[in-house]
N, CA, C, O and CB atoms as a CASP TS submission, in Angstrom:
PFRMAT TS
TARGET T0000
AUTHOR 0000-0000-0000
METHOD Language model
MODEL 1
PARENT N/A
ATOM      1  N   MET     1      -8.155   3.396   4.142  1.00  0.00           N
ATOM      2  CA  MET     1      -7.833   2.873   5.755  1.00  0.00           C
ATOM      3  C   MET     1      -9.028   2.487   6.201  1.00  0.00           C
ATOM      4  O   MET     1     -10.074   3.128   6.100  1.00  0.00           O
ATOM      5  CB  MET     1      -7.231   3.991   6.866  1.00  0.00           C
ATOM      6  N   LYS     2      -8.822   1.053   6.878  1.00  0.00           N
ATOM      7  CA  LYS     2     -10.404   0.569   7.207  1.00  0.00           C
ATOM      8  C   LYS     2     -10.586   1.402   8.680  1.00  0.00           C
ATOM      9  O   LYS     2      -9.742   1.907   9.419  1.00  0.00           O
ATOM     10  CB  LYS     2     -10.629  -1.479   7.418  1.00  0.00           C
ATOM     11  N   LEU     3     -11.970   1.323   8.767  1.00  0.00           N
ATOM     12  CA  LEU     3     -12.821   1.833   9.442  1.00  0.00           C
ATOM     13  C   LEU     3     -12.132   1.842  10.978  1.00  0.00           C
ATOM     14  O   LEU     3     -11.755   2.772  11.692  1.00  0.00           O
ATOM     15  CB  LEU     3     -14.129   1.085   9.204  1.00  0.00           C
ATOM     16  N   ARG     4     -12.138   0.551  11.138  1.00  0.00           N
ATOM     17  CA  ARG     4     -11.493   0.217  12.537  1.00  0.00           C
ATOM     18  C   ARG     4      -9.755   0.309  12.974  1.00  0.00           C
ATOM     19  O   ARG     4      -9.232   0.448  14.079  1.00  0.00           O
ATOM     20  CB  ARG     4     -11.907  -1.276  12.723  1.00  0.00           C
ATOM     21  N   ASP     5      -9.262   0.194  11.852  1.00  0.00           N
ATOM     22  CA  ASP     5      -8.396   0.847  12.261  1.00  0.00           C
ATOM     23  C   ASP     5      -7.895   2.367  12.393  1.00  0.00           C
ATOM     24  O   ASP     5      -7.025   2.732  13.184  1.00  0.00           O
ATOM     25  CB  ASP     5      -7.863   0.343  11.846  1.00  0.00           C
ATOM     26  N   TYR     6      -8.629   3.250  11.432  1.00  0.00           N
ATOM     27  CA  TYR     6      -8.956   4.382  12.095  1.00  0.00           C
ATOM     28  C   TYR     6      -9.561   4.978  13.083  1.00  0.00           C
ATOM     29  O   TYR     6      -9.361   6.143  13.425  1.00  0.00           O
ATOM     30  CB  TYR     6      -9.235   4.750  11.652  1.00  0.00           C
ATOM     31  N   ILE     7     -10.398   4.137  13.631  1.00  0.00           N
ATOM     32  CA  ILE     7     -10.830   4.388  15.165  1.00  0.00           C
ATOM     33  C   ILE     7      -9.945   4.610  16.424  1.00  0.00           C
ATOM     34  O   ILE     7      -9.906   5.357  17.402  1.00  0.00           O
ATOM     35  CB  ILE     7     -11.540   3.303  15.540  1.00  0.00           C
ATOM     36  N   ASN     8      -8.841   2.947  15.565  1.00  0.00           N
ATOM     37  CA  ASN     8      -8.040   3.015  17.032  1.00  0.00           C
ATOM     38  C   ASN     8      -6.946   3.844  16.888  1.00  0.00           C
ATOM     39  O   ASN     8      -6.219   4.102  17.847  1.00  0.00           O
ATOM     40  CB  ASN     8      -7.462   1.602  17.600  1.00  0.00           C
ATOM     41  N   HIS     9      -6.755   4.301  15.743  1.00  0.00           N
ATOM     42  CA  HIS     9      -5.440   5.479  15.539  1.00  0.00           C
ATOM     43  C   HIS     9      -5.685   6.769  16.224  1.00  0.00           C
ATOM     44  O   HIS     9      -4.810   7.538  16.623  1.00  0.00           O
ATOM     45  CB  HIS     9      -5.185   5.945  13.896  1.00  0.00           C
ATOM     46  N   LEU    10      -7.126   6.947  16.329  1.00  0.00           N
ATOM     47  CA  LEU    10      -7.579   8.555  17.221  1.00  0.00           C
ATOM     48  C   LEU    10      -7.160   8.368  18.297  1.00  0.00           C
ATOM     49  O   LEU    10      -7.268   7.252  18.805  1.00  0.00           O
ATOM     50  CB  LEU    10      -9.168   9.067  17.491  1.00  0.00           C
ATOM     51  N   ASP    11      -6.441   9.612  19.085  1.00  0.00           N
ATOM     52  CA  ASP    11      -6.536   9.633  20.795  1.00  0.00           C
ATOM     53  C   ASP    11      -7.621   9.833  21.251  1.00  0.00           C
ATOM     54  O   ASP    11      -8.508   9.832  20.396  1.00  0.00           O
ATOM     55  CB  ASP    11      -5.809  10.593  21.517  1.00  0.00           C
ATOM     56  N   SER    12      -8.003  10.045  22.464  1.00  0.00           N
ATOM     57  CA  SER    12      -9.049   9.971  23.142  1.00  0.00           C
ATOM     58  C   SER    12      -9.823  11.286  22.896  1.00  0.00           C
ATOM     59  O   SER    12     -11.038  11.272  23.090  1.00  0.00           O
ATOM     60  CB  SER    12      -8.716   9.674  24.494  1.00  0.00           C
ATOM     61  N   ASP    13      -9.161  12.524  22.448  1.00  0.00           N
ATOM     62  CA  ASP    13      -9.783  13.643  22.170  1.00  0.00           C
ATOM     63  C   ASP    13     -10.494  13.547  20.641  1.00  0.00           C
ATOM     64  O   ASP    13     -11.705  13.644  20.445  1.00  0.00           O
ATOM     65  CB  ASP    13      -8.740  14.771  22.339  1.00  0.00           C
ATOM     66  N   ALA    14      -9.392  13.317  19.527  1.00  0.00           N
ATOM     67  CA  ALA    14     -10.130  12.900  18.217  1.00  0.00           C
ATOM     68  C   ALA    14     -11.111  12.025  18.090  1.00  0.00           C
ATOM     69  O   ALA    14     -11.902  12.036  17.147  1.00  0.00           O
ATOM     70  CB  ALA    14      -9.381  12.442  17.404  1.00  0.00           C
ATOM     71  N   LEU    15     -11.129  11.038  19.227  1.00  0.00           N
ATOM     72  CA  LEU    15     -12.016  10.132  18.849  1.00  0.00           C
ATOM     73  C   LEU    15     -13.484  10.633  19.556  1.00  0.00           C
ATOM     74  O   LEU    15     -14.490  10.292  18.934  1.00  0.00           O
ATOM     75  CB  LEU    15     -11.463   8.656  19.286  1.00  0.00           C
ATOM     76  N   THR    16     -13.702  11.472  20.897  1.00  0.00           N
ATOM     77  CA  THR    16     -14.753  12.380  20.980  1.00  0.00           C
ATOM     78  C   THR    16     -15.112  13.512  19.899  1.00  0.00           C
ATOM     79  O   THR    16     -16.236  14.012  19.856  1.00  0.00           O
ATOM     80  CB  THR    16     -14.529  12.963  22.115  1.00  0.00           C
ATOM     81  N   ALA    17     -14.217  13.826  19.152  1.00  0.00           N
ATOM     82  CA  ALA    17     -14.702  14.618  18.345  1.00  0.00           C
ATOM     83  C   ALA    17     -14.907  14.459  16.829  1.00  0.00           C
ATOM     84  O   ALA    17     -15.192  15.314  15.991  1.00  0.00           O
ATOM     85  CB  ALA    17     -14.092  15.486  18.566  1.00  0.00           C
ATOM     86  N   TYR    18     -14.611  12.678  16.652  1.00  0.00           N
ATOM     87  CA  TYR    18     -15.150  12.533  15.403  1.00  0.00           C
ATOM     88  C   TYR    18     -16.424  11.734  15.832  1.00  0.00           C
ATOM     89  O   TYR    18     -17.245  11.583  14.927  1.00  0.00           O
ATOM     90  CB  TYR    18     -14.150  11.820  14.318  1.00  0.00           C
ATOM     91  N   ALA    19     -16.722  11.224  16.986  1.00  0.00           N
ATOM     92  CA  ALA    19     -18.136  10.888  17.866  1.00  0.00           C
ATOM     93  C   ALA    19     -19.089  11.913  17.515  1.00  0.00           C
ATOM     94  O   ALA    19     -20.164  11.636  16.984  1.00  0.00           O
ATOM     95  CB  ALA    19     -17.966  10.922  19.587  1.00  0.00           C
ATOM     96  N   MET    20     -18.629  13.419  17.874  1.00  0.00           N
ATOM     97  CA  MET    20     -19.438  14.734  17.903  1.00  0.00           C
ATOM     98  C   MET    20     -19.900  14.595  16.784  1.00  0.00           C
ATOM     99  O   MET    20     -21.066  14.323  16.498  1.00  0.00           O
ATOM    100  CB  MET    20     -18.793  16.092  18.105  1.00  0.00           C
ATOM    101  N   ARG    21     -18.780  14.820  15.893  1.00  0.00           N
ATOM    102  CA  ARG    21     -19.296  15.259  14.190  1.00  0.00           C
ATOM    103  C   ARG    21     -20.485  14.407  13.620  1.00  0.00           C
ATOM    104  O   ARG    21     -21.524  14.711  13.033  1.00  0.00           O
ATOM    105  CB  ARG    21     -17.955  14.960  12.970  1.00  0.00           C
ATOM    106  N   CYS    22     -19.919  13.205  14.029  1.00  0.00           N
ATOM    107  CA  CYS    22     -20.701  11.736  13.415  1.00  0.00           C
ATOM    108  C   CYS    22     -22.218  12.015  14.328  1.00  0.00           C
ATOM    109  O   CYS    22     -23.074  11.143  14.180  1.00  0.00           O
ATOM    110  CB  CYS    22     -19.643   9.794  13.998  1.00  0.00           C
ATOM    111  N   ARG    23     -22.482  12.942  15.052  1.00  0.00           N
ATOM    112  CA  ARG    23     -23.581  12.877  15.947  1.00  0.00           C
ATOM    113  C   ARG    23     -24.171  11.506  16.833  1.00  0.00           C
ATOM    114  O   ARG    23     -25.341  11.217  17.083  1.00  0.00           O
ATOM    115  CB  ARG    23     -24.569  13.322  15.119  1.00  0.00           C
ATOM    116  N   ILE    24     -22.931  10.799  17.197  1.00  0.00           N
ATOM    117  CA  ILE    24     -23.434   9.816  18.206  1.00  0.00           C
ATOM    118  C   ILE    24     -21.986   9.758  19.192  1.00  0.00           C
ATOM    119  O   ILE    24     -20.860  10.200  18.960  1.00  0.00           O
ATOM    120  CB  ILE    24     -23.973   8.147  17.399  1.00  0.00           C
ATOM    121  N   ALA    25     -22.516   9.043  20.341  1.00  0.00           N
ATOM    122  CA  ALA    25     -22.040   8.541  21.732  1.00  0.00           C
ATOM    123  C   ALA    25     -20.569   8.141  21.218  1.00  0.00           C
ATOM    124  O   ALA    25     -20.396   7.582  20.136  1.00  0.00           O
ATOM    125  CB  ALA    25     -23.040   7.138  22.480  1.00  0.00           C
ATOM    126  N   VAL    26     -19.431   8.512  22.179  1.00  0.00           N
ATOM    127  CA  VAL    26     -18.253   7.916  22.359  1.00  0.00           C
ATOM    128  C   VAL    26     -18.271   6.488  22.906  1.00  0.00           C
ATOM    129  O   VAL    26     -17.329   5.717  22.723  1.00  0.00           O
ATOM    130  CB  VAL    26     -17.533   8.727  23.152  1.00  0.00           C
ATOM    131  N   SER    27     -19.359   6.165  23.575  1.00  0.00           N
ATOM    132  CA  SER    27     -19.541   4.433  24.084  1.00  0.00           C
ATOM    133  C   SER    27     -20.113   3.656  22.724  1.00  0.00           C
ATOM    134  O   SER    27     -19.825   2.501  22.411  1.00  0.00           O
ATOM    135  CB  SER    27     -20.939   4.184  25.604  1.00  0.00           C
ATOM    136  N   TYR    28     -21.078   4.649  21.917  1.00  0.00           N
ATOM    137  CA  TYR    28     -21.863   3.848  20.575  1.00  0.00           C
ATOM    138  C   TYR    28     -20.277   3.612  19.406  1.00  0.00           C
ATOM    139  O   TYR    28     -20.091   2.544  18.823  1.00  0.00           O
ATOM    140  CB  TYR    28     -23.528   5.297  19.596  1.00  0.00           C
ATOM    141  N   LEU    29     -19.731   4.292  19.330  1.00  0.00           N
ATOM    142  CA  LEU    29     -18.563   4.303  18.569  1.00  0.00           C
ATOM    143  C   LEU    29     -17.198   3.397  18.993  1.00  0.00           C
ATOM    144  O   LEU    29     -16.278   2.996  18.280  1.00  0.00           O
ATOM    145  CB  LEU    29     -18.240   5.693  18.533  1.00  0.00           C
ATOM    146  N   ARG    30     -17.385   3.275  20.105  1.00  0.00           N
ATOM    147  CA  ARG    30     -15.921   2.151  20.461  1.00  0.00           C
ATOM    148  C   ARG    30     -16.695   0.911  20.920  1.00  0.00           C
ATOM    149  O   ARG    30     -16.078  -0.025  21.428  1.00  0.00           O
ATOM    150  CB  ARG    30     -14.629   2.736  21.981  1.00  0.00           C
ATOM    151  N   LEU    31     -18.133   0.865  20.746  1.00  0.00           N
ATOM    152  CA  LEU    31     -18.498  -0.651  21.007  1.00  0.00           C
ATOM    153  C   LEU    31     -18.904  -0.935  19.634  1.00  0.00           C
ATOM    154  O   LEU    31     -18.329  -1.714  18.874  1.00  0.00           O
ATOM    155  CB  LEU    31     -19.742  -1.006  22.195  1.00  0.00           C
ATOM    156  N   HIS    32     -20.168  -0.089  19.323  1.00  0.00           N
ATOM    157  CA  HIS    32     -20.795  -0.652  17.941  1.00  0.00           C
ATOM    158  C   HIS    32     -20.913  -0.413  16.862  1.00  0.00           C
ATOM    159  O   HIS    32     -21.808  -0.933  16.196  1.00  0.00           O
ATOM    160  CB  HIS    32     -21.635  -0.801  17.865  1.00  0.00           C
ATOM    161  N   ILE    33     -19.932   0.562  16.289  1.00  0.00           N
ATOM    162  CA  ILE    33     -19.320   0.753  15.368  1.00  0.00           C
ATOM    163  C   ILE    33     -17.972   0.458  14.947  1.00  0.00           C
ATOM    164  O   ILE    33     -17.531   0.449  13.797  1.00  0.00           O
ATOM    165  CB  ILE    33     -19.497   1.594  15.329  1.00  0.00           C
ATOM    166  N   LYS    34     -17.255   0.169  16.259  1.00  0.00           N
ATOM    167  CA  LYS    34     -16.055  -0.133  15.981  1.00  0.00           C
ATOM    168  C   LYS    34     -15.810  -1.882  15.796  1.00  0.00           C
ATOM    169  O   LYS    34     -14.837  -2.471  15.324  1.00  0.00           O
ATOM    170  CB  LYS    34     -15.256   0.552  17.102  1.00  0.00           C
ATOM    171  N   TYR    35     -17.022  -2.399  16.332  1.00  0.00           N
ATOM    172  CA  TYR    35     -17.022  -3.638  16.217  1.00  0.00           C
ATOM    173  C   TYR    35     -18.255  -4.005  15.333  1.00  0.00           C
ATOM    174  O   TYR    35     -18.600  -5.167  15.548  1.00  0.00           O
ATOM    175  CB  TYR    35     -16.970  -4.227  17.519  1.00  0.00           C
ATOM    176  N   ALA    36     -18.955  -3.423  14.487  1.00  0.00           N
ATOM    177  CA  ALA    36     -19.941  -3.826  13.814  1.00  0.00           C
ATOM    178  C   ALA    36     -20.930  -4.673  14.475  1.00  0.00           C
ATOM    179  O   ALA    36     -21.460  -5.740  14.165  1.00  0.00           O
ATOM    180  CB  ALA    36     -19.478  -4.366  12.820  1.00  0.00           C
ATOM    181  N   SER    37     -21.024  -3.904  15.457  1.00  0.00           N
ATOM    182  CA  SER    37     -22.632  -5.041  16.161  1.00  0.00           C
ATOM    183  C   SER    37     -23.755  -4.873  16.160  1.00  0.00           C
ATOM    184  O   SER    37     -24.648  -5.615  16.567  1.00  0.00           O
ATOM    185  CB  SER    37     -22.869  -5.316  17.465  1.00  0.00           C
ATOM    186  N   LYS    38     -23.837  -3.273  15.421  1.00  0.00           N
ATOM    187  CA  LYS    38     -24.971  -2.643  14.864  1.00  0.00           C
ATOM    188  C   LYS    38     -25.160  -2.574  13.552  1.00  0.00           C
ATOM    189  O   LYS    38     -24.127  -2.606  12.882  1.00  0.00           O
ATOM    190  CB  LYS    38     -25.053  -1.517  15.234  1.00  0.00           C
ATOM    191  N   ASP    39     -26.288  -2.478  12.914  1.00  0.00           N
ATOM    192  CA  ASP    39     -26.657  -2.304  11.505  1.00  0.00           C
ATOM    193  C   ASP    39     -26.523  -0.495  11.667  1.00  0.00           C
ATOM    194  O   ASP    39     -27.345  -0.033  12.457  1.00  0.00           O
ATOM    195  CB  ASP    39     -28.441  -3.108  11.020  1.00  0.00           C
ATOM    196  N   PRO    40     -25.855   0.236  11.195  1.00  0.00           N
ATOM    197  CA  PRO    40     -26.426   1.507  10.799  1.00  0.00           C
ATOM    198  C   PRO    40     -27.202   1.925  10.075  1.00  0.00           C
ATOM    199  O   PRO    40     -27.837   1.149   9.361  1.00  0.00           O
ATOM    200  CB  PRO    40     -25.892   2.064  10.529  1.00  0.00           C
ATOM    201  N   SER    41     -27.428   3.454  10.016  1.00  0.00           N
ATOM    202  CA  SER    41     -28.596   3.940   9.075  1.00  0.00           C
ATOM    203  C   SER    41     -27.643   4.455   8.097  1.00  0.00           C
ATOM    204  O   SER    41     -26.443   4.725   8.131  1.00  0.00           O
ATOM    205  CB  SER    41     -29.781   5.127   9.689  1.00  0.00           C
ATOM    206  N   VAL    42     -28.666   4.508   7.116  1.00  0.00           N
ATOM    207  CA  VAL    42     -27.847   5.138   6.264  1.00  0.00           C
ATOM    208  C   VAL    42     -26.656   6.445   6.112  1.00  0.00           C
ATOM    209  O   VAL    42     -25.527   6.530   5.629  1.00  0.00           O
ATOM    210  CB  VAL    42     -28.620   5.309   5.676  1.00  0.00           C
ATOM    211  N   SER    43     -27.916   7.690   7.045  1.00  0.00           N
ATOM    212  CA  SER    43     -27.428   8.543   7.468  1.00  0.00           C
ATOM    213  C   SER    43     -26.047   8.398   8.364  1.00  0.00           C
ATOM    214  O   SER    43     -25.326   9.396   8.374  1.00  0.00           O
ATOM    215  CB  SER    43     -28.379   9.019   7.953  1.00  0.00           C
ATOM    216  N   LEU    44     -25.620   7.260   9.106  1.00  0.00           N
ATOM    217  CA  LEU    44     -24.808   7.081   9.626  1.00  0.00           C
ATOM    218  C   LEU    44     -23.595   6.827   8.941  1.00  0.00           C
ATOM    219  O   LEU    44     -22.503   7.348   9.169  1.00  0.00           O
ATOM    220  CB  LEU    44     -25.151   6.425  10.286  1.00  0.00           C
ATOM    221  N   ILE    45     -23.918   5.865   7.964  1.00  0.00           N
ATOM    222  CA  ILE    45     -22.938   5.706   7.060  1.00  0.00           C
ATOM    223  C   ILE    45     -22.083   6.857   6.232  1.00  0.00           C
ATOM    224  O   ILE    45     -20.867   6.962   6.068  1.00  0.00           O
ATOM    225  CB  ILE    45     -23.526   4.972   6.259  1.00  0.00           C
ATOM    226  N   LYS    46     -22.934   7.495   5.876  1.00  0.00           N
ATOM    227  CA  LYS    46     -22.485   8.942   5.413  1.00  0.00           C
ATOM    228  C   LYS    46     -21.743   9.396   6.223  1.00  0.00           C
ATOM    229  O   LYS    46     -20.608   9.703   5.858  1.00  0.00           O
ATOM    230  CB  LYS    46     -23.436   9.931   5.219  1.00  0.00           C
ATOM    231  N   SER    47     -22.076   9.553   7.352  1.00  0.00           N
ATOM    232  CA  SER    47     -21.493  10.615   8.296  1.00  0.00           C
ATOM    233  C   SER    47     -20.406   9.976   8.947  1.00  0.00           C
ATOM    234  O   SER    47     -19.805  10.888   9.514  1.00  0.00           O
ATOM    235  CB  SER    47     -22.504  11.187   9.370  1.00  0.00           C
ATOM    236  N   LEU    48     -19.717   8.695   9.217  1.00  0.00           N
ATOM    237  CA  LEU    48     -18.808   7.929   9.564  1.00  0.00           C
ATOM    238  C   LEU    48     -17.720   8.208   8.080  1.00  0.00           C
ATOM    239  O   LEU    48     -16.495   8.221   8.202  1.00  0.00           O
ATOM    240  CB  LEU    48     -19.486   6.338   9.930  1.00  0.00           C
ATOM    241  N   THR    49     -18.302   8.379   6.954  1.00  0.00           N
ATOM    242  CA  THR    49     -17.193   8.360   5.886  1.00  0.00           C
ATOM    243  C   THR    49     -17.079  10.065   5.878  1.00  0.00           C
ATOM    244  O   THR    49     -15.965  10.497   6.176  1.00  0.00           O
ATOM    245  CB  THR    49     -17.686   7.494   4.180  1.00  0.00           C
ATOM    246  N   ARG    50     -17.848  10.795   5.649  1.00  0.00           N
ATOM    247  CA  ARG    50     -17.717  12.143   5.402  1.00  0.00           C
ATOM    248  C   ARG    50     -16.788  12.919   7.041  1.00  0.00           C
ATOM    249  O   ARG    50     -16.105  13.942   6.999  1.00  0.00           O
ATOM    250  CB  ARG    50     -19.545  12.748   5.046  1.00  0.00           C
ATOM    251  N   GLU    51     -17.004  12.214   8.105  1.00  0.00           N
ATOM    252  CA  GLU    51     -16.292  13.092   8.912  1.00  0.00           C
ATOM    253  C   GLU    51     -15.066  12.131   9.289  1.00  0.00           C
ATOM    254  O   GLU    51     -14.436  12.430  10.304  1.00  0.00           O
ATOM    255  CB  GLU    51     -17.196  13.691  10.193  1.00  0.00           C
ATOM    256  N   SER    52     -14.740  11.191   8.681  1.00  0.00           N
ATOM    257  CA  SER    52     -13.300  10.979   8.559  1.00  0.00           C
ATOM    258  C   SER    52     -12.347  11.655   7.632  1.00  0.00           C
ATOM    259  O   SER    52     -11.233  11.237   7.316  1.00  0.00           O
ATOM    260  CB  SER    52     -13.160   9.783   8.304  1.00  0.00           C
ATOM    261  N   GLU    53     -13.053  12.998   7.151  1.00  0.00           N
ATOM    262  CA  GLU    53     -12.043  13.633   6.469  1.00  0.00           C
ATOM    263  C   GLU    53     -11.018  12.953   5.921  1.00  0.00           C
ATOM    264  O   GLU    53      -9.854  12.933   6.322  1.00  0.00           O
ATOM    265  CB  GLU    53     -11.551  14.445   7.157  1.00  0.00           C
ATOM    266  N   GLY    54     -11.690  12.147   4.577  1.00  0.00           N
ATOM    267  CA  GLY    54     -11.485  11.670   3.253  1.00  0.00           C
ATOM    268  C   GLY    54     -10.315  10.499   3.993  1.00  0.00           C
ATOM    269  O   GLY    54      -9.565  10.096   3.104  1.00  0.00           O
ATOM    270  N   CYS    55     -10.048   9.998   5.085  1.00  0.00           N
ATOM    271  CA  CYS    55      -8.990   8.668   6.110  1.00  0.00           C
ATOM    272  C   CYS    55      -9.854   7.464   5.560  1.00  0.00           C
ATOM    273  O   CYS    55      -9.236   6.548   5.018  1.00  0.00           O
ATOM    274  CB  CYS    55      -9.067   8.741   8.403  1.00  0.00           C
ATOM    275  N   VAL    56     -11.095   7.394   5.643  1.00  0.00           N
ATOM    276  CA  VAL    56     -12.052   6.166   5.570  1.00  0.00           C
ATOM    277  C   VAL    56     -13.225   6.263   4.324  1.00  0.00           C
ATOM    278  O   VAL    56     -14.239   6.959   4.380  1.00  0.00           O
ATOM    279  CB  VAL    56     -12.856   6.060   7.095  1.00  0.00           C
ATOM    280  N   SER    57     -12.820   5.383   3.191  1.00  0.00           N
ATOM    281  CA  SER    57     -13.796   5.697   2.163  1.00  0.00           C
ATOM    282  C   SER    57     -15.353   5.027   2.348  1.00  0.00           C
ATOM    283  O   SER    57     -15.602   4.342   3.340  1.00  0.00           O
ATOM    284  CB  SER    57     -13.142   5.199   0.812  1.00  0.00           C
ATOM    285  N   LEU    58     -16.108   5.221   1.574  1.00  0.00           N
ATOM    286  CA  LEU    58     -17.476   4.907   1.695  1.00  0.00           C
ATOM    287  C   LEU    58     -17.490   3.027   1.565  1.00  0.00           C
ATOM    288  O   LEU    58     -17.914   2.204   2.377  1.00  0.00           O
ATOM    289  CB  LEU    58     -18.401   5.849   0.339  1.00  0.00           C
ATOM    290  N   ALA    59     -16.920   2.849   0.361  1.00  0.00           N
ATOM    291  CA  ALA    59     -16.452   1.469   0.317  1.00  0.00           C
ATOM    292  C   ALA    59     -16.102   0.782   1.650  1.00  0.00           C
ATOM    293  O   ALA    59     -16.711  -0.184   2.110  1.00  0.00           O
ATOM    294  CB  ALA    59     -15.286   1.430  -0.523  1.00  0.00           C
ATOM    295  N   GLU    60     -14.964   1.447   2.258  1.00  0.00           N
ATOM    296  CA  GLU    60     -14.373   1.135   3.224  1.00  0.00           C
ATOM    297  C   GLU    60     -15.359   0.601   4.833  1.00  0.00           C
ATOM    298  O   GLU    60     -15.192  -0.300   5.654  1.00  0.00           O
ATOM    299  CB  GLU    60     -13.512   2.354   3.265  1.00  0.00           C
ATOM    300  N   VAL    61     -16.227   1.538   4.695  1.00  0.00           N
ATOM    301  CA  VAL    61     -17.472   1.951   5.754  1.00  0.00           C
ATOM    302  C   VAL    61     -18.082   0.686   5.149  1.00  0.00           C
ATOM    303  O   VAL    61     -18.416  -0.139   6.000  1.00  0.00           O
ATOM    304  CB  VAL    61     -18.484   3.685   5.619  1.00  0.00           C
ATOM    305  N   LEU    62     -18.260   0.411   4.137  1.00  0.00           N
ATOM    306  CA  LEU    62     -19.977  -0.233   4.001  1.00  0.00           C
ATOM    307  C   LEU    62     -19.241  -1.805   3.925  1.00  0.00           C
ATOM    308  O   LEU    62     -19.932  -2.820   4.010  1.00  0.00           O
ATOM    309  CB  LEU    62     -21.254   0.387   2.116  1.00  0.00           C
ATOM    310  N   GLU    63     -17.937  -1.845   3.774  1.00  0.00           N
ATOM    311  CA  GLU    63     -17.274  -3.528   3.698  1.00  0.00           C
ATOM    312  C   GLU    63     -17.269  -3.717   5.325  1.00  0.00           C
ATOM    313  O   GLU    63     -17.534  -4.840   5.754  1.00  0.00           O
ATOM    314  CB  GLU    63     -15.296  -3.753   2.844  1.00  0.00           C
ATOM    315  N   HIS    64     -16.941  -2.522   6.366  1.00  0.00           N
ATOM    316  CA  HIS    64     -16.569  -2.626   7.787  1.00  0.00           C
ATOM    317  C   HIS    64     -18.132  -3.671   8.443  1.00  0.00           C
ATOM    318  O   HIS    64     -18.229  -4.589   9.257  1.00  0.00           O
ATOM    319  CB  HIS    64     -16.338  -0.684   8.562  1.00  0.00           C
ATOM    320  N   PHE    65     -19.066  -2.974   7.637  1.00  0.00           N
ATOM    321  CA  PHE    65     -20.364  -3.217   8.557  1.00  0.00           C
ATOM    322  C   PHE    65     -20.489  -4.803   7.441  1.00  0.00           C
ATOM    323  O   PHE    65     -21.179  -5.662   7.990  1.00  0.00           O
ATOM    324  CB  PHE    65     -22.042  -1.588   8.501  1.00  0.00           C
ATOM    325  N   GLY    66     -20.120  -5.086   6.518  1.00  0.00           N
ATOM    326  CA  GLY    66     -20.566  -6.429   5.916  1.00  0.00           C
ATOM    327  C   GLY    66     -21.889  -6.428   4.585  1.00  0.00           C
ATOM    328  O   GLY    66     -22.618  -7.346   4.210  1.00  0.00           O
ATOM    329  N   ILE    67     -21.796  -5.102   4.162  1.00  0.00           N
ATOM    330  CA  ILE    67     -22.853  -4.616   3.535  1.00  0.00           C
ATOM    331  C   ILE    67     -22.314  -4.736   2.003  1.00  0.00           C
ATOM    332  O   ILE    67     -23.130  -4.733   1.082  1.00  0.00           O
ATOM    333  CB  ILE    67     -23.268  -3.135   4.087  1.00  0.00           C
ATOM    334  N   ILE    68     -20.866  -4.845   1.748  1.00  0.00           N
ATOM    335  CA  ILE    68     -20.574  -5.462   0.414  1.00  0.00           C
ATOM    336  C   ILE    68     -19.348  -6.218   0.732  1.00  0.00           C
ATOM    337  O   ILE    68     -18.875  -6.394   1.855  1.00  0.00           O
ATOM    338  CB  ILE    68     -20.369  -4.397  -0.827  1.00  0.00           C
ATOM    339  N   GLU    69     -18.814  -6.717  -0.597  1.00  0.00           N
ATOM    340  CA  GLU    69     -17.831  -7.881  -0.055  1.00  0.00           C
ATOM    341  C   GLU    69     -16.327  -6.973  -0.167  1.00  0.00           C
ATOM    342  O   GLU    69     -16.138  -5.852  -0.639  1.00  0.00           O
ATOM    343  CB  GLU    69     -17.874  -9.571  -1.225  1.00  0.00           C
ATOM    344  N   THR    70     -15.479  -7.827   0.390  1.00  0.00           N
ATOM    345  CA  THR    70     -14.038  -7.483   0.938  1.00  0.00           C
ATOM    346  C   THR    70     -13.574  -6.888  -0.434  1.00  0.00           C
ATOM    347  O   THR    70     -13.615  -7.569  -1.459  1.00  0.00           O
ATOM    348  CB  THR    70     -13.004  -8.910   1.585  1.00  0.00           C
ATOM    349  N   ILE    71     -12.970  -5.119  -0.411  1.00  0.00           N
ATOM    350  CA  ILE    71     -12.324  -4.985  -1.340  1.00  0.00           C
ATOM    351  C   ILE    71     -11.574  -5.435  -1.829  1.00  0.00           C
ATOM    352  O   ILE    71     -10.891  -5.921  -0.928  1.00  0.00           O
ATOM    353  CB  ILE    71     -12.080  -4.443  -1.376  1.00  0.00           C
ATOM    354  N   SER    72     -10.898  -5.788  -3.225  1.00  0.00           N
ATOM    355  CA  SER    72      -9.467  -6.437  -3.361  1.00  0.00           C
ATOM    356  C   SER    72      -8.831  -5.158  -3.802  1.00  0.00           C
ATOM    357  O   SER    72      -9.523  -4.219  -4.195  1.00  0.00           O
ATOM    358  CB  SER    72      -9.266  -7.815  -4.506  1.00  0.00           C
ATOM    359  N   THR    73      -7.537  -5.105  -3.746  1.00  0.00           N
ATOM    360  CA  THR    73      -6.659  -4.549  -4.050  1.00  0.00           C
ATOM    361  C   THR    73      -5.793  -4.694  -5.093  1.00  0.00           C
ATOM    362  O   THR    73      -4.751  -4.040  -5.136  1.00  0.00           O
ATOM    363  CB  THR    73      -6.264  -4.534  -3.305  1.00  0.00           C
ATOM    364  N   SER    74      -6.231  -5.804  -6.294  1.00  0.00           N
ATOM    365  CA  SER    74      -5.776  -6.090  -7.340  1.00  0.00           C
ATOM    366  C   SER    74      -6.859  -6.890  -7.827  1.00  0.00           C
ATOM    367  O   SER    74      -7.796  -7.435  -7.243  1.00  0.00           O
ATOM    368  CB  SER    74      -4.525  -6.609  -7.278  1.00  0.00           C
ATOM    369  N   LYS    75      -6.474  -6.829  -9.184  1.00  0.00           N
ATOM    370  CA  LYS    75      -7.592  -7.053 -10.464  1.00  0.00           C
ATOM    371  C   LYS    75      -7.457  -8.903 -10.442  1.00  0.00           C
ATOM    372  O   LYS    75      -6.617  -9.608  -9.883  1.00  0.00           O
ATOM    373  CB  LYS    75      -6.918  -6.093 -12.426  1.00  0.00           C
ATOM    374  N   ALA    76      -8.285  -9.167 -11.029  1.00  0.00           N
ATOM    375  CA  ALA    76      -8.082 -10.904 -11.037  1.00  0.00           C
ATOM    376  C   ALA    76      -7.640 -11.120 -12.537  1.00  0.00           C
ATOM    377  O   ALA    76      -8.464 -10.694 -13.346  1.00  0.00           O
ATOM    378  CB  ALA    76      -9.725 -11.950 -10.652  1.00  0.00           C
ATOM    379  N   ALA    77      -6.590 -11.653 -13.033  1.00  0.00           N
ATOM    380  CA  ALA    77      -6.245 -12.293 -14.148  1.00  0.00           C
ATOM    381  C   ALA    77      -7.551 -12.648 -14.971  1.00  0.00           C
ATOM    382  O   ALA    77      -7.462 -13.245 -16.044  1.00  0.00           O
ATOM    383  CB  ALA    77      -5.418 -13.480 -13.778  1.00  0.00           C
TER
END
């Protein structure tokens, strides 16, 4: 699941809990993380992945922030 989709899927309580587990403010999650407007630290990247409890992979977090290219779901022939 893409990180933005995961964030959008969370209700208010779940969003607050996710932000707390990642040790960031909910406002920072809603603005800077959701829209990838700031470069995250390595520890925050790891937290965003780990604290999604398997819903968002490390590759998807890295893709969200433009650190790696878009993940292809099919192999080139």
